[in-house]
C-alpha positions in Angstrom: 94.6 88.3 86.5 92.7 88.8 83.2 92.7 92.0 81.7 89.0 92.5 80.4 88.0 91.1 83.9 88.9 94.2 85.8 86.0 96.5 85.5 83.5 93.6 85.7 80.9 94.4 87.9 81.7 98.2 88.4 79.0 100.6 87.2 80.0 104.5 87.0 76.2 105.0 87.7 74.8 102.9 90.0 70.9 103.1 90.0 69.3 104.1 93.7 67.9 101.5 95.8 63.9 101.2 95.0 61.7 100.9 97.9 58.2 100.0 98.5 57.9 98.2 95.2 56.3 95.2 96.5 57.6 91.6 98.0 59.4 90.7 94.9 61.8 93.6 94.9 63.3 92.4 98.6 62.7 96.1 99.5 58.7 96.0 100.3 56.3 96.5 102.8 58.8 97.9 105.4 61.2 99.3 102.8 64.3 98.2 104.8 63.5 99.8 108.1 62.3 97.2 110.0 59.0 96.8 111.8 58.0 99.5 114.4 60.4 101.6 116.7 61.7 105.2 116.3 63.8 104.5 113.1 60.8 103.1 111.4 59.1 106.3 111.4 59.3 109.1 108.8 61.2 112.2 109.8 63.6 110.2 112.0 66.7 112.0 113.0 69.4 111.5 115.7 71.8 113.4 117.2 75.8 112.8 116.4 77.0 110.2 119.4 73.6 109.1 120.3 73.7 105.4 121.6 70.2 104.8 122.5 69.9 106.3 126.0 73.1 104.5 126.6 75.8 106.7 128.1 78.0 108.1 125.3 81.4 107.0 124.7 82.4 110.8 125.0 80.9 110.7 128.6 82.2 107.2 129.5 85.7 108.1 129.4 87.8 110.0 132.0 88.5 113.4 131.2 92.0 114.9 132.7 93.8 118.0 132.4 93.4 121.0 129.6 95.2 121.5 126.2 95.5 125.1 125.1 94.3 125.1 121.1 96.2 128.4 120.5 99.6 127.5 122.6 102.4 128.2 120.5 104.2 125.0 119.2 107.8 125.7 120.6 110.9 123.6 118.7 113.8 123.3 121.3 117.5 122.8 120.5 120.4 122.3 122.8 123.7 124.1 123.2 125.3 120.5 123.1 123.7 119.7 119.7 125.2 122.7 118.1 128.5 121.9 119.3 128.1 118.6 117.9 126.9 119.5 114.6 128.3 122.9 113.5 131.8 124.0 112.7 133.5 127.2 114.3 132.5 130.3 112.5 129.1 128.7 111.2 125.7 130.8 111.3 123.0 128.4 113.1 119.6 129.6 112.0 116.2 127.7 111.3 117.2 126.5 107.8 120.5 125.2 108.8 118.6 123.5 112.1 116.5 121.7 109.5 119.4 120.4 107.1 120.8 118.9 110.0 117.4 117.3 111.1 117.5 119.0 114.5 114.1 120.3 113.9 111.5 118.6 112.2 108.0 119.3 111.3 106.1 122.5 111.9 106.4 124.8 115.0 105.7 128.5 115.5 109.1 129.4 117.9 112.2 128.1 117.9 114.2 128.3 121.3 117.9 127.4 122.1 118.4 125.7 125.1 121.4 125.3 127.7 122.0 121.7 128.2 125.5 120.8 126.9 128.9 122.6 126.5 129.7 124.9 123.7 133.3 125.7 122.6 132.9 126.6 118.9 132.3 130.4 118.4 128.7 130.4 116.5 126.1 133.2 115.4 122.9 131.7 116.8 119.7 133.2 115.2 116.3 131.7 117.1 113.2 133.4 118.6 114.0 132.5 122.1 117.1 131.8 124.2 117.2 130.4 127.8 119.5 132.6 130.0 121.9 129.7 130.5 122.1 128.9 126.5 122.7 132.8 125.6 125.5 133.0 128.3 127.2 129.9 127.3 127.1 131.2 123.2 128.5 134.6 124.1 131.2 133.3 126.3 132.3 130.7 123.3 132.8 134.2 121.6 129.5 134.0 119.5 126.5 135.8 118.8 123.0 135.8 119.8 120.3 137.1 117.4 116.7 137.3 118.1 114.4 136.3 115.0 111.5 138.4 115.0 108.3 136.5 115.1 105.5 135.1 117.9 106.7 136.3 121.4 105.1 136.3 124.8 103.2 139.1 125.7 104.2 141.3 128.8 101.8 142.6 131.5 102.8 146.0 130.7 101.9 145.6 126.9 98.8 143.8 127.9 97.8 146.9 129.8 98.5 149.1 127.4 96.7 147.4 124.6 93.7 147.3 126.7 93.4 151.1 126.6 94.9 151.9 129.7 97.7 153.9 130.9 101.1 152.7 131.1 102.7 152.9 134.7 105.8 155.3 133.1 
């Protein structure tokens, strides 16, 4: 590699293509638009995904299912994993789980599930707990702490937020 050849042929301010300036320019007469047809006319525009009347790709591919854009992303951890990675008396929270690489990336809710056994006394802080996970943690002498954050809205709260009377 020759150092003074690095930028040869690269121009910071490229001149615009001058069309319609005679046959010697290579862009005369039809100005690079070809002969006749929709694209050769002035004012031509085309919607995104148009394929000349052919069935567009977005309509050819089969669609299936539904993806909720507003659903919460739930990170899950099992009780058996806590048993394996934490010592007796430790506090398990989202930061500690990140340090152990049990939860990675972005999530809205952390949920502890009950797969596995637990013999250590742990204080576990998460947004949600399965029934079996909470029972196993408490049976081992640990504590369950529910973190504030995104929680599911119950039917009762939906009705009262809509302005209706609550049935109490």
